[in-house]
N, C-alpha and C positions, 0 to 999 in steps of 0.2 A: 523466348521473344527479347530479343537485344533492340532497347530504343534506338530507330536510324533514320538518318532522312535520307530522302530519293531524289536524284542531280534537279531532277523539274521544282520542288520544292523553293529547293536555293535561291539556284539562281532566277523565278520569278520573285518571289519574296527581294533580292537582293533591286532589279530592277523596278521592279512597281512602286515601293519604297522610294527607291533615289526617286523615282517622277514623281513625288506626292511631297517630295522637298522641294520641288526643283519650281513646281506650282507653285507651291508656301511661298516661295522667295520670290514672284510677280505682282502679288496684289496683299492684302491682310490677312492675318493669322491673326490664331488665340495661343501663350502658350500651353501647351500638358505635361500633366507633371509621366518622366517616361520610368516606367517599370521597369525598377532591379529585381532581381533577385528569387523571380517567379514565372509560375509558368502559367500563360494565358490560357482563362475558361475561358469554354469549360475543358476539359480534357476527362470527360466519363468515359462507360464501356460506348466502344461502333457499334453502329449498329452496318446491319447487312447492305452490302451495294446494288444495284437496284437497278437496270436496265429495262427502258429507254430512260427513265426516272434521271438519273443519276446521270447520266451526259447533259443537262440544263443547267444553267449556276447555279447557287447554291450560296444559304447568308452564310460566308465567314469568311475570316479575313483577306484569307489572298487564296488565290487562283487561277487555273490557267488551261487552255484547249491549245494541244502541243502536234505540229507536224513536220516531219522532217521524212524527203526518201528522195529515189533515185528516177528520174525521164529518161524518155529517150523519144526522139524525134522519129515520123516516117521513113526518114534518111538513116537514122540509125547516130546521130549525132544527141549525147549526153547532158545527162543537166542534174545539181544535185541541190537540194531545195529543203528550206525550214522557213517552217509560217509558225508564229506563235499568237496571242491571245493571253494577254496578264488581265484580273481584274483585282485589284484590289479596294478593301473598305474600309477603312480607320474608326467607321459607328462614329464620324462626322462629318455630314453632309452627303450626297450624291457616291455613289461607285467612282473609282477614277477604273478608266478602260489602256493597255496599250497594247500595239499592234508592231509585232518586226516581219520583214518579208526578208529573203537570203539566198540568190538565185546562184549559184555555180556554172560558168560556161568550160566543160571540162576540156575542149577540143583549142579556146584561146586561152584560159587557164585566170579567164577572170573572174572576181566576185563581187558581187552586188548585194548594196543592202536596201531598206527602205522601214520606215515606222508612220505611224499615222498615232494617235492619243484623240480622247474622248471622255467625258465628263458626262456622268450618269450610262442606267443600264435598263432599255425599257423593259416592262414586262413580259411575263415569258409565260402564256397559256397555254398549254398544249403544244403536239411536235404536229409539223416541224416550228421551229421555229429559229430566229435568226437576234446575230449582232451585231450592232453597227458602230465601227469607227472610225471616226471619220468620214468620209468618199471610202470606207473599204468594208464588205460584208461578207460575216462567218454565217454559215448556216451550220445546226442541229437537224437530222434528216430525222422521219418517222423511223425507223428502221433504226438496231445498234448496232453503229459502224457508220453509219452512212453519215456523211458531213460534205461541204462544201463551201470552196471562199471567192470572191471575185478582190482583184485589187489593183488599180491605176497607179502607177507615179512618172513624172518620166517620163525616162525610157522604158518602161515596164506596163506590162499589162500582162494578167495573170486569173487566171479562173481554173481553178479543178476539181471533179467532186471523185469523194472516195468513197468505198463500200466498204465491207468486212472481209474476208478469202480464212480469216481463222476465228476461233472463239477466243473472247474478252483474258486478257493477260490481269490474276489477280497478283499485287505484289504482297512481300508478307503472308501469303497464303490464304489472309483473309482481302485481301484491298487498304488494311488498314497499317501507319508506319505509326509507336507513340516515339517519344522525344523529351528530352530534360523540360526544351522549352515547346513543348504545347503536342500536337497535332496533327495526321495530315490522310485520307484518305489518295486513294491514287491504284489506277488499273493503265488497261493500256488495252488496244488493239494494237498487234506485234503486224499485221501486215495487212492491207486495206489497197485496192489496188486503188491506184488513180488514172484519172482520164479528165484532159480537158487542151487548154489555151494558151503558149507561150508568145506575147510577142515581146521582143528585145534586142535594144539600137535599130528599130526597124525592121527586124526580119522575125515574122509567124511560124510559128512549131504549133502541127499537131502534136500533143503530147502523149502518152500514158508511160504505166510503171507501178512500182509500188513502194507505199508511203508507211512508216510508222506512228501512230496516235500516243497519246498520252495525253490523263485528263487524271489531276490533284488538286485536290480544296482542302482548306481545314484552317486551325487557328492558331499561326505559332508565329515564337522572332529568331533570326536569323543572324548571328554573327559575320563578318566580314572579315579580308584577309589577316593575319597566310590562312584561316581553315577556309573552305576551296573542298573539288572535288573533279574527280573524274569521271564519265560515265556515254558510256557503250551501249545503242543497243541493233544489236547486226539481226541480219536476215538471211542465211546461212540456205549455201543452192541446195539442201537439202529437203529441202524446206522447215528445216527448226528456226526459235528462233530465240534472240539470247539477251537479256539488259544484265551489265555488270554497274557497276557504282565503289566505286572508291574515295572518301569521304574522308576532310583532314580534318582537325580540331584546332581550337586554340590558339594549339603548339605551334600549326603547321606540320605535325606529327600525326601519321595514319590511325585513324582514329578504328572504322571502321571498315570492310569489303564483303559483299554480298553481291545477290543477284537474282535473278528469275529465268530459265529456261522452259519453249515447250516446243514439246516433239514434234518431228511432222504430223504423230498424228492428232497431236491438239494438248496432249498429255503435261498437265505442267506444273516442275516442281520446283520449290523455292533452292536458295543456294546460302550455303555459313560458308565465307572463308577458308575459315582454320577445318571445319568439318568437312567441306567440298572440296578439302584441296584447293585453294584459288590464291597462284600465281602473277600476280599481273609488275609488268615490269619495262621501266622505259625503256627504249635503245635507240635516241637520236631526239635533238631539237631544236625550235626553231627561232628569234627573236623578231619581234613589228618591229619596224624601220619606225613607226607611226605613234604607240606609245612606249617603245621600250620593251615591253614582257619578253621575258623570257618561258614561251609554252614547253611542251613533252610535244617530239613530232615524229611516231615509229612506236609500235608498243609488241611484247610478244603477250600471251597471256596460255596460261594452262591452268585445265581444269584436270584436278585428276579423276573427281564421280563420270564425269562423262567424258575420257578419255582421249580429251581435247587439246592441240598443242595447236595454236593460230599462231601469225604475227598479224601485224595490223598496221599501214601504211595510209598516210593521206592523199590525199590524189593531187590538191593541189598544198603549201605549207600557209598562203594566206587567205585563208577565211575566219580571219577574226569577226567580232561581230560588236560595231561600234551605236548604233541607234543614235547618232545624237545626243547619246547620255552620260554622265560625269565618268570622268577613267576607272573607277572602283565598280560601275558597273557592265565595264567591257571584258568580253567572254569569246570564245574562240567552240566555236560550231560549223563542224567537218566531216564534208562526200569522203570515205576512207576504203580503201579494197583490205579484205580478208583473204587469205592463205593458208591452209594450214593442213590439219588430218584429224579426225576422230576414230579412234580405235583401230589405227594402221592406214585408215582411206582416206583421199584425199580430200579433204573441204576447200571450195570456194565463198566468195561472197559479199556481200556491200553491209557498208555501215553510217553510220554517224556516231560522231563525237563529240563533247559538249567539255571546256579546260575554264573552270571556273577560281577566279583568286588568286591569282598572274598579275593582274595591274596593279600595282600602285595606288591608294587614292591623293585626288590632289590636293594637298599642307589648305589649311583652314589658318586666314589670316584671322587674326586677331585685335581686334580693338577698341582702345581704349580709352575712356577717357576722364 
């Protein structure tokens, strides 16, 4: 078992820890020693994931609940979305929560984003459970793979209910991923039915479609640029589901490529970059006028063991997520089309892709006395 981190772990750590730093700059704070060269405790052997219990919040340094998906209105108008709740607990005071929502209007090519922050997490006893983040709410239902959220912010109002249409997907075979700087539990519901309402710029839509859900928690530290990752969540037209992660180390070089595949029949297989012949190549790029970051924009993906040969292209180039956070926390999270073949037969699908570690941090201004 190779030590490795998955995409959501790194994303959430960077975003949430940034929020904690920002919050500390606005009020009183206590200086604490930064751990160097050690792994956080505990890093004991994992315990089995149990659903529905592990759908709830855990007593861990970092945790998040993440949905992305593809929606259609009754008239056939397409939307993409991603919604995430991050929880961070540094052991001092109440846990901190941050939620982000991004919506892509495929017809107009417009990408919208909003965020909320909240200190403290209400005690959760039994199911269903609700997490409140300012005036947004996120619910965890009584059945495994059942979730809902409700948001209202300016020109958008969104309320979606999710129900699982596939078995859960445990990553790295057991849903636990060790690494040099800690360990993380990680599972997905790769296919959820999404239904609800969307109000955007004064237009109201009844929408439905399919979503991908990730839940991850653990005690670990993360590193910033040039480290980073490319993460892909594919919902294929033959009812197969595929997660691929390519991570970069502190030198900016590719450190690991791995994934998880769920067959149309629900059989889950862990994938290793070398053993399974995963070949990921960038075939285009896009530069943000806002941050100046240049992101990959278009990929070829081959997986030898699955006889899969795919091309992935973003629906819209500009799906960058800034969320009011510092530049180092900016990432790209985008709705993407999939086309290609498996075993010589045509294969299409939809995907969400996340790209992190492409934006330089803002320079630190030192004050000398």
